N, C-alpha and C positions, 0 to 999 in steps of 0.2 A: 769296134772291130779290132782284132789283134792280128799281127803278121807273124806267120809261122812258115817253116820250110819243110817240104816233103823230103824223103830220104834221097830222092834223085836230084836234089838241089834247087828245085823250083819253089819260089815263094808264093804264098797265097794268103788271103784274109779269111778269118772266121769271125762270125758274129758271136762275141763272148757271152751274150745273153742266152744263147741256146746251148751253151756247154753245160753238160750234166756231170761228167766226170773227167778227171785227168789222172792217168796211171802210168807207171813204168813197167814194162814187161821184158826186157830191159829198155826197149825203145819206148818213147813217150807216146801214149795213145790217148787221143781226145775223143770222147763220145758225146754226140749231141742228143738233144731231147727227142729228135726224130729217129734215133737209132743209128745214124751214120757214124762211122769211125774213121779217124784220120791218124796216121802214124807220122810223127814229125821228128826232126833232128834235135830241136831244142830240149834241154833237160826239163823235167817236170817242174822244178823250182822256178825256172825262167817263165814258163807258161803261166803258172799260178801268179807270178808277180805281174805279168802283163794283164791278166784278168783283173787283178786288184787295181792296177793303174787305170784300166778302162772304166771300171765301175766308179772310181773316184772322179774321173773326168766327166762322167755324165751324172754325177751326184747321186749315185745309187748306193755308195758306200762312204761313210764319213771318214775324215782324216783321223789317223790314230795319234794319240798324244804320246810323246816320248819323255821319259824322265818323270820327276816329281811335279805335281801340279798343286802348288800352294793355294791357288785360288779356289779349289774345290773343297777345302777344309772348312 
């Protein structure tokens, strides 16, 4: 689950597994697989990072390696 904020200031949680798209219109709009849309205050980049963090926390997305990896050569 990720925490986001409606334009009226109220926070709520969305199950990140059901997020299909995240777009800016200029407001950030999250569309779920069931067709529901939510407009939130957070910028698109923040929502995408929260989704990435959620997937990593439940082991659906591996950790990205930063820099040179000498062990892979």
